N, C-alpha and C positions, 0 to 999 in steps of 0.2 A: 500823713498829711498834717501840716502844722496849722493848728487852729488858734494858737495863743497869739495875742497881740504883742506881748512882751515876755521874753524868757528871763526870769530872775535867776542869777547865778551867784555862787560864792567862789572865792579864789584863795584856796589854802596853800600854805608854803609858797606864797605868790612870787617871791624873789623880786625881780624887776618888771614882772608883768608879761612874761612870754605867753601864758594862757590868755591873758587879757587882750593882747594884740591879736592873737590867733582867733579868739571868739569874735572880735570886731570884724576881722576879715571874713570869717565864715558867715556871720549873721548878715553882713552887707551883701554877700553873694546870694544868700537865701531870701533877702528882702524882708527880714524880720528885725525886731528891736531886741537888744540885749541890755539888761540892767544889772550891774554888779551891786549887790546889797551887803556884802561883807568880804573883807580880805584880811589875811593874816600872814605875818612872817616875823620870826624872832630876831632877825638880823637888822640892827638899826640903820646900817648903811644901805641895805636893800630897800628898807622902808623909806629912806630919804629919797632914793631914786624913783621909787614907785609914786611917792607923793608929788614929786616934781613933774611927773609925766601924766598922772591921772587925777591930780588935784584931790586926792584923799589918802590919808595915812593909814596903812594897815594896822590892825590890832597886833599886839606883840605875841607872846608865848601862847600858842593854841592850847597847850595842856592846862592852862589856867583859866580858860574860857568855858563857862557853863553852856552846854549845847542848847539849853532852853532859851538862852539869851540871844542866840543867833536868829536873825530875821528869817521868816519863811522864804524858801527858794525852790526853784524847779530843777536846777542843774548844778552839780558840784564839780569843780576842777581842782586837781591836786597833783603836784609833782613832789612826792614825799620821799624822804630819806629811807634807805634800805637798812633794816636791822633784823637780827635773828629773833625768832619767836619761840615760845614754849609749846612744843607739840603735845606734851602731856596735858596741857591746859585745854585742848580741844574737847576733852570729855566734859568739861564744865562750861564751855562756851568761850566766845571771843574775848570776853573781859579777862579771862585767865590766860588764854592762848597768846594774846597780843599785849598783855600788860607791860607797861614800861616802854612801848614802842610808839612811834608817831602814827602808824597805821591804826592803832587803837582809837586815836582821836578822830580819824576819818570815819571809822566804823560807828563810834558812839553818836557822831553827828548825823550820819545817815539813818541810824536806828531811831533817833529822836525826831528828825525833821521829815523823813520819808520823801525825799525828792523823786522826781520822775526818773532822773538819770544821773550818771556821773562819767567823767573821763579822768583817768589816772595815768600818770607817767612815771617811769623809773628807768634805771640803767638796765641794759639787756641781761646783765648777770643776775638780776633778780630771779630769773627762771631757774638758775642753777645754784643760787645762794643756799648754803647750808644743806647741800645735797638735794636741793629741790624742795625741801620741807617748808621753807619760808613761803614760797609761792603757792604751794598746795594749801597752806594755812589761809592765805589771803583769799584764794578761790573758794575754799570751804566757808569762810565767814561771809563773803559777799553772796554766794549762791544759797548755801544751806541755812545759814542763820539769819541773814538779812532778807533773803527771798528775791534776789535780783537775777535776771538773765545776764550772763557775762560772756564777753568774747575778748580776745587779745591778740596782738601781733607785734613782732619785733620789726621795726621800720628803720630806715637809714635816711638821714638828711640828704645824702647824695641823690636819692631818688625823688626828691622834692624840689629840685632846681637850686639847691644850695651847695657850693663847693666845699663841703666838709663831710668827711666820713664819720658820722656820729650815729650809732645805733642805740635805739631806745625802745623799750616796750611800752605800748599804749594799751590800756585796759579800759574797755567801755562796758557800761552796765545800765540796765533799765528795768523798770517794773514789768513792762510788757515785752513779749518775745520779739526778736528782731533778727534779721539776716544781714549781717555787716559785710559789705563789699570792700575788701582791702586793696582793690586796684584803683589807682587814682590817675586822672588826666592832669598832667602838669604842663601848663601853657608857656610859662616863662622860665628859662633856665639861666641862672647866673654863673658866670665863670669867675676865676680868680681875678682876671683883668677888671671885671665889673666891681669887685670887692675892694681891691687895693687902692689906697690913696696915692695921689700924685706927688705931693710935697710933704715929706715926712721929716719930723724933727730928728736931729742927729742923736738925740738921747735914746732913740729906739735902735740904733745901730750897734751891732756887736763889736767888740774890740778887734783891732787889726789882727791880733794874734789868733783869736778864735776863727775869724773869717779865713785867714791863711791856712790854718790847720784843717778846717773842714773842706776847703776847696782842694786841698792836697789829697784828701781821702775820697772825694766824690765829685762826679761830673753829672749834671742833670741833663736829661734828654729833652726837657721842655722848659720854656720860660714864658711867663712867670711860673714859678713852682714853689711849693712849700717844702723845705728840707726838714726832715724829721730825724732826730737822733734818739735811738732807744737806750734803754738802761745799760746795754752792753757796749754802747759807744758806736754802734753801726749806724750809718747814715743812708737814708733813702729819700727820694724826692718824687712828688706827685703834682699833677695840675690841680690839686685840691688840698685842703688841710686835713690832717688827722684830727681826731676829736679834741676840742678845746677842753682844758681842765681848769678847775677852780684855782689850783695852785701852780702847777709846773708849766703850763702852756707857754708862758712868756719866754722861757729859756730853751725849751727843747724844739720849738718850731721857729725856723728862720726863713724869711722870704728870700729866695734865690741864694740862700746861704749867707746872707749879709746882715739882715736886720730882723728884729722881732716885730710881730704884729702890733699895730696900734690898738687902743681900746675901741675906736670906731670900727676898725676892720674886723675885730672880733665880734662886735655886735652885728655887723653886716653878715658875717658868716652864720650867725644864728637867725638871720632874717628880720632883725629889728630895723625899723625905718630910720633914716638919717635925722628925722624930726625928734628922735629920742634924745632927751636932754641928759648929758653926762654931768652930774653935779657932785661927783665924789673923786677921790684921787685916782690916778692911773692904776695903782695896785688894786684898789677896791673895784674899779670898773672892769678890770681883767677877771677878777674873782667872780663878779656878778655875771659877766658874759659866759664864763666857764660853767657856771651853775645853771644857766638858762635852758629852756626847752627850745628846740628849733621851731620858730613861729610858723613857718609855712607847712611843716609837717603836722603840727597840732591843728592848724586851720583846716587842712584838707580832711582830717579825721572828723573834726566837729561838723564840717559842712556835709559830710556823707552820713554821719551818725544821727544828727538831730532830726532830719525829716523822717527817719525810721521809727522814732520813739515818741514824738510829740504830735 
């Protein structure tokens, strides 16, 4: 049962605010207030987008921030980069085991500030990274060294009403024991037709040569569809998008085999509202969308998790 009037949270590796939008949706559904008291991202272009949409500029490099200087908070959000850890360092503690990684910064902040709970996000391959040792280190640090109850699940944006096959691991933790229900009721399902723009600038269209070549190789069973070309040059098409990437998405995904996704379409695939202001170049906007967390996925997790631990 939530007794708190306002839940104060911090937004680490915040990007363009996927967790921020997700928490807004979740808190609104729960009828509680949320207040972001600190945000951080090292990318100046992401910070520019975040500032334009949330009226506050994230602090830069989190590795340079003293954890004691961060305001007190109740809940931590972080979509952190995946890196290898030193397993031998486990004998000496997380400071050795995770040294030089960005997870270390999450751990030192949790250790110092002792929040009620956290929600972390990463690529699904985190579980198998470095033979599973990376993930086991993370769980050991969170559970054994920091003393939190932890659960996790690999989720797919497709199951949250977004037309994008994007699998991510969500890790939730709290000081008090909880029983997380990973089954979610999704009321509104968006299709590709809902996502795609009607009038698209010609600059997003592939060359006539590329279109001709791809249509000679493949015929889609549905329309609209996103055509996906893999590294081997094989083409497949689906009534949804394959996972957006920070770098290559623009060229390997084509709408009906003819054009690339626009920045706005990519943001929609991640669940960002059309009110989101795009204040950077197309290239940066595509990168930002490719790095973001699916908003509706995170929102449902937060909405389910928060009442269990507050």
